[in-house]
Residue frames as a rotation matrix with the C-alpha (Angstrom) as fourth column:
MET 1
-0.361 -0.931 -0.056 -55.11
0.095 -0.097 0.991 47.83
-0.928 0.352 0.124 56.56
SER 2
0.503 0.552 -0.665 -55.68
-0.559 -0.380 -0.737 49.25
-0.660 0.742 0.118 53.08
SER 3
0.624 -0.240 0.744 -54.87
0.551 0.810 -0.201 47.28
-0.554 0.535 0.638 49.96
TYR 4
-0.461 -0.875 -0.148 -52.08
0.390 -0.350 0.852 48.12
-0.797 0.335 0.502 47.55
LYS 5
0.678 0.667 -0.307 -53.08
0.056 -0.464 -0.884 50.62
-0.733 0.582 -0.352 44.89
GLU 6
0.062 -0.620 0.782 -51.47
0.940 0.301 0.164 50.17
-0.337 0.725 0.601 41.47
PRO 7
-0.276 -0.186 -0.943 -49.99
0.039 -0.983 0.182 53.52
-0.960 0.013 0.279 40.27
SER 8
0.746 0.637 0.194 -51.52
0.266 -0.017 -0.964 54.84
-0.611 0.771 -0.182 37.10
PHE 9
0.326 -0.616 0.717 -49.63
0.937 0.111 -0.331 55.57
0.124 0.780 0.613 33.89
GLN 10
0.570 -0.070 0.819 -49.63
0.094 -0.984 -0.149 59.36
0.816 0.162 -0.555 34.59
GLU 11
0.921 -0.246 0.302 -48.25
-0.348 -0.170 0.922 58.83
-0.176 -0.954 -0.242 38.09
ARG 12
0.528 -0.756 0.387 -45.43
0.621 0.654 0.433 56.65
-0.580 0.012 0.815 36.72
THR 13
0.286 -0.435 0.854 -44.51
0.810 -0.367 -0.458 59.15
0.512 0.822 0.248 33.98
THR 14
0.788 0.018 0.616 -44.53
-0.232 -0.918 0.323 61.98
0.571 -0.397 -0.719 36.54
LEU 15
0.829 -0.507 0.235 -42.24
-0.107 0.268 0.957 60.01
-0.549 -0.819 0.168 38.84
ALA 16
0.380 -0.712 0.590 -39.94
0.893 0.450 -0.032 59.22
-0.242 0.539 0.807 35.90
LYS 17
0.484 -0.161 0.860 -39.74
0.404 -0.831 -0.382 62.91
0.776 0.532 -0.337 34.93
LYS 18
0.893 -0.125 0.432 -38.94
-0.424 -0.552 0.718 63.88
0.149 -0.824 -0.547 38.50
ALA 19
0.674 -0.672 0.307 -36.21
0.291 0.624 0.725 61.22
-0.679 -0.399 0.616 38.73
LYS 20
0.325 -0.545 0.773 -34.70
0.924 0.011 -0.381 62.32
0.200 0.838 0.507 35.41
GLN 21
0.636 -0.035 0.771 -34.75
0.013 -0.998 -0.057 65.98
0.772 0.046 -0.634 36.50
ALA 22
0.908 -0.317 0.273 -33.11
-0.310 -0.073 0.948 65.08
-0.281 -0.946 -0.165 39.82
ALA 23
0.477 -0.762 0.438 -30.36
0.708 0.628 0.323 63.17
-0.521 0.156 0.839 38.02
LEU 24
0.353 -0.312 0.882 -29.74
0.709 -0.527 -0.470 66.11
0.611 0.791 0.035 35.65
GLU 25
0.819 0.005 0.574 -29.53
-0.286 -0.864 0.415 68.53
0.498 -0.504 -0.706 38.56
GLN 26
0.801 -0.556 0.224 -27.09
0.030 0.411 0.911 66.25
-0.598 -0.723 0.346 40.34
LEU 27
0.323 -0.688 0.650 -24.96
0.939 0.316 -0.132 66.07
-0.115 0.653 0.749 37.21
ARG 28
0.454 -0.111 0.884 -25.00
0.364 -0.883 -0.298 69.85
0.813 0.457 -0.361 36.78
ALA 29
0.933 -0.058 0.356 -24.06
-0.339 -0.478 0.810 70.36
0.124 -0.876 -0.466 40.46
LYS 30
0.676 -0.735 0.057 -20.93
0.686 0.655 0.317 68.28
-0.270 -0.175 0.947 39.96
PRO 31
0.480 -0.543 -0.689 -17.83
-0.254 -0.838 0.483 70.52
-0.840 -0.057 -0.540 39.95
PRO 32
0.914 -0.172 -0.368 -15.99
-0.356 0.095 -0.930 70.76
0.194 0.981 0.026 36.63
VAL 33
0.686 -0.728 -0.005 -12.77
0.704 0.661 0.260 68.79
-0.186 -0.182 0.965 36.20
ASP 34
0.611 -0.571 -0.548 -9.68
-0.282 -0.804 0.523 70.92
-0.740 -0.165 -0.652 36.69
GLU 35
0.887 -0.290 -0.359 -7.46
-0.349 0.088 -0.933 71.12
0.302 0.953 -0.023 33.57
ALA 36
-0.078 -0.960 0.271 -4.29
-0.954 -0.007 -0.299 70.65
0.289 -0.281 -0.915 35.67
GLU 37
-0.079 0.137 0.987 -5.76
-0.611 0.776 -0.156 67.51
-0.788 -0.615 0.023 37.20
LEU 38
0.891 0.447 0.083 -6.69
-0.171 0.499 -0.849 66.25
-0.421 0.742 0.521 33.75
ALA 39
0.524 -0.781 -0.338 -3.13
-0.670 -0.133 -0.730 66.84
0.525 0.610 -0.593 32.51
ILE 40
-0.321 -0.634 0.703 -1.74
-0.930 0.353 -0.107 64.95
-0.180 -0.688 -0.703 35.49
ARG 41
0.315 0.527 0.789 -4.08
-0.343 0.839 -0.423 62.03
-0.885 -0.137 0.445 34.79
ARG 42
0.956 0.017 -0.293 -3.07
-0.291 0.195 -0.937 61.97
0.041 0.981 0.191 31.11
GLN 43
0.100 -0.994 -0.040 0.62
-0.886 -0.070 -0.459 61.94
0.454 0.081 -0.888 32.02
ALA 44
-0.273 -0.163 0.948 0.07
-0.758 0.644 -0.108 59.12
-0.593 -0.748 -0.300 34.48
ALA 45
0.691 0.587 0.421 -1.85
-0.183 0.706 -0.684 57.12
-0.699 0.396 0.595 31.87
GLU 46
0.786 -0.468 -0.405 0.90
-0.480 -0.048 -0.876 57.70
0.390 0.882 -0.263 29.28
ALA 47
-0.204 -0.883 0.422 3.55
-0.971 0.129 -0.200 56.64
0.122 -0.451 -0.884 31.81
ARG 48
0.048 0.288 0.957 1.63
-0.492 0.840 -0.228 53.44
-0.869 -0.460 0.182 32.58
GLU 49
0.939 0.345 0.013 1.23
-0.144 0.425 -0.894 52.69
-0.313 0.837 0.448 28.88
ALA 50
0.423 -0.865 -0.271 4.95
-0.744 -0.160 -0.649 53.28
0.518 0.476 -0.711 28.27
ALA 51
-0.327 -0.542 0.774 5.85
-0.888 0.455 -0.056 50.97
-0.322 -0.706 -0.631 31.15
LYS 52
0.439 0.564 0.699 3.53
-0.246 0.824 -0.510 48.27
-0.864 0.052 0.501 29.76
ALA 53
0.935 -0.129 -0.330 5.06
-0.324 0.067 -0.944 48.64
0.144 0.989 0.021 26.30
LYS 54
0.032 -0.994 0.105 8.57
-0.939 -0.066 -0.337 48.38
0.342 -0.088 -0.935 27.74
ALA 55
-0.179 -0.012 0.984 7.60
-0.666 0.738 -0.113 45.27
-0.724 -0.675 -0.140 29.70
ARG 56
0.821 0.519 0.237 6.12
-0.154 0.601 -0.784 43.71
-0.549 0.608 0.574 26.54
GLU 57
0.683 -0.622 -0.383 9.31
-0.567 -0.122 -0.815 44.43
0.460 0.774 -0.436 24.60
GLU 58
-0.271 -0.809 0.522 11.51
-0.963 0.227 -0.149 42.96
0.002 -0.543 -0.840 27.37
LYS 59
0.153 0.421 0.894 9.31
-0.433 0.842 -0.322 39.86
-0.888 -0.338 0.311 27.53
LEU 60
0.969 0.219 -0.119 9.51
-0.185 0.311 -0.932 39.45
-0.167 0.925 0.341 23.77
ALA 61
0.313 -0.933 -0.180 13.28
-0.798 -0.155 -0.583 39.88
0.515 0.326 -0.793 23.80
ALA 62
-0.284 -0.378 0.881 13.62
-0.844 0.535 -0.043 37.33
-0.455 -0.756 -0.471 26.61
ARG 63
0.575 0.594 0.562 11.48
-0.220 0.775 -0.593 34.89
-0.788 0.218 0.576 24.64
GLU 64
0.893 -0.285 -0.348 13.62
-0.362 0.004 -0.932 35.38
0.267 0.959 -0.099 21.53
LEU 65
-0.059 -0.967 0.248 16.79
-0.958 -0.015 -0.285 34.88
0.279 -0.255 -0.926 23.54
GLU 66
-0.057 0.132 0.990 15.38
-0.609 0.781 -0.139 31.68
-0.791 -0.610 0.036 25.03
LYS 67
0.905 0.408 0.119 14.50
-0.132 0.536 -0.834 30.38
-0.404 0.739 0.539 21.56
MET 68
0.575 -0.760 -0.303 17.99
-0.622 -0.166 -0.765 31.19
0.531 0.629 -0.569 20.30
GLN 69
-0.272 -0.691 0.670 19.58
-0.953 0.288 -0.089 29.41
-0.131 -0.663 -0.737 23.27
LYS 70
0.333 0.466 0.819 17.42
-0.340 0.870 -0.357 26.34
-0.879 -0.159 0.449 22.68
ARG 71
0.971 0.000 -0.238 18.41
-0.233 0.198 -0.952 26.34
0.047 0.980 0.193 19.03
GLU 72
0.171 -0.985 -0.007 22.10
-0.855 -0.145 -0.497 26.56
0.489 0.091 -0.868 19.95
GLN 73
-0.216 -0.195 0.957 21.72
-0.792 0.608 -0.055 23.79
-0.571 -0.770 -0.286 22.51
ALA 74
0.732 0.533 0.425 19.97
-0.163 0.743 -0.649 21.58
-0.662 0.406 0.631 19.94
GLU 75
0.785 -0.505 -0.359 22.77
-0.439 -0.045 -0.897 22.25
0.437 0.862 -0.257 17.44
LYS 76
-0.163 -0.880 0.446 25.42
-0.974 0.070 -0.217 21.38
0.160 -0.470 -0.868 20.06
SER 77
0.038 0.208 0.977 23.65
-0.537 0.829 -0.156 18.18
-0.843 -0.519 0.143 21.03
ALA 78
0.956 0.292 0.025 23.28
-0.122 0.473 -0.873 17.21
-0.266 0.831 0.488 17.36
GLU 79
0.453 -0.867 -0.210 26.97
-0.679 -0.183 -0.711 17.95
0.578 0.464 -0.671 16.84
ALA 80
-0.246 -0.540 0.805 27.89
-0.934 0.355 -0.046 15.91
-0.261 -0.763 -0.592 19.92
GLU 81
0.479 0.499 0.722 25.83
-0.274 0.867 -0.417 12.98
-0.834 0.003 0.552 18.67
ALA 82
0.953 -0.177 -0.245 27.46
-0.223 0.138 -0.965 13.22
0.205 0.974 0.092 15.28
ASN 83
0.074 -0.983 0.167 30.85
-0.887 -0.141 -0.440 13.38
0.456 -0.116 -0.882 16.93
LEU 84
-0.083 -0.040 0.996 29.99
-0.753 0.657 -0.037 10.42
-0.653 -0.753 -0.085 19.14
ALA 85
0.830 0.459 0.317 28.90
-0.140 0.722 -0.677 8.38
-0.540 0.518 0.664 16.14
SER 86
0.760 -0.582 -0.288 32.16
-0.406 -0.079 -0.911 9.11
0.507 0.809 -0.296 14.33
LYS 87
0.015 -0.786 0.618 34.31
-0.993 0.062 0.103 7.85
-0.119 -0.615 -0.779 17.21
THR 88
-0.255 -0.184 -0.949 35.63
-0.435 0.899 -0.057 4.35
0.864 0.398 -0.309 17.01
GLU 89
0.701 0.547 -0.458 34.66
0.077 0.581 0.811 1.62
0.709 -0.603 0.365 19.44
GLU 90
0.024 -0.783 -0.621 38.04
0.888 0.302 -0.347 1.83
0.459 -0.543 0.703 21.13
GLU 91
-0.744 -0.269 0.611 37.81
0.077 -0.944 -0.322 5.58
0.663 -0.193 0.723 21.70
ARG 92
0.203 0.898 0.391 34.37
-0.540 -0.230 0.810 5.19
0.817 -0.375 0.438 23.29
LYS 93
0.640 -0.024 -0.768 35.71
0.489 0.783 0.383 2.41
0.592 -0.621 0.513 25.51
LEU 94
-0.470 -0.868 -0.160 38.61
0.732 -0.281 -0.620 4.61
0.494 -0.409 0.768 26.67
GLU 95
-0.568 0.309 0.763 36.23
-0.364 -0.926 0.104 7.50
0.738 -0.219 0.639 27.45
ARG 96
0.554 0.821 -0.136 33.92
-0.292 0.345 0.892 5.18
0.779 -0.455 0.431 29.38
ASP 97
0.317 -0.532 -0.785 36.81
0.788 0.609 -0.095 3.72
0.529 -0.588 0.612 31.38
ALA 98
-0.737 -0.597 0.317 38.05
0.358 -0.742 -0.566 7.24
0.573 -0.304 0.761 32.20
LYS 99
-0.132 0.788 0.602 34.56
-0.563 -0.559 0.608 8.22
0.816 -0.258 0.518 33.37
TYR 100
0.737 0.403 -0.542 34.28
0.127 0.705 0.698 5.15
0.663 -0.583 0.469 35.61
ALA 101
-0.104 -0.864 -0.493 37.75
0.857 0.174 -0.485 5.76
0.504 -0.473 0.723 37.05
ALA 102
-0.701 -0.105 0.705 36.88
-0.101 -0.965 -0.244 9.38
0.706 -0.242 0.666 37.83
ARG 103
0.349 0.897 0.270 33.71
-0.520 -0.054 0.852 8.29
0.779 -0.438 0.448 39.61
LYS 104
0.599 -0.185 -0.779 35.59
0.551 0.801 0.233 5.69
0.581 -0.569 0.582 41.58
ASN 105
-0.531 -0.847 -0.021 38.16
0.644 -0.387 -0.660 8.31
0.551 -0.364 0.751 42.66
ARG 106
-0.406 0.443 0.799 35.41
-0.440 -0.861 0.254 10.69
0.801 -0.248 0.545 43.74
LYS 107
0.649 0.760 -0.032 33.63
-0.381 0.361 0.851 8.11
0.658 -0.540 0.524 45.87
GLY 108
0.128 -0.679 0.723 36.81
-0.958 0.105 0.268 6.76
-0.258 -0.727 -0.636 47.34
LYS 109
-0.335 -0.320 -0.886 38.49
-0.655 0.755 -0.025 3.51
0.677 0.572 -0.463 46.50
LYS 110
0.461 0.563 0.686 36.79
-0.872 0.431 0.232 0.43
-0.165 -0.705 0.689 47.91
């Protein structure tokens, strides 16, 4: 069995030139891209981009709507608390008794 022979610098440069030439020939042999196909690809890309933009806008609008609803809910709860604080002790007692009576009626009288 013969030992491994290290390739010389000239052999390596020759191999590199051959590889580069083969790659260039392969690139030149590639058929050119059809203009109609290119136009179809561009239209598809534009359609995808438009769909993404529309989805972003819808998501942003939904987020804004959610924020607005949370603000309204917070305002209502603050208003309810203010209203609750302004009620007299007797009014709160009457509301509590009505709530208990409604629950008792729902569950059935025992």
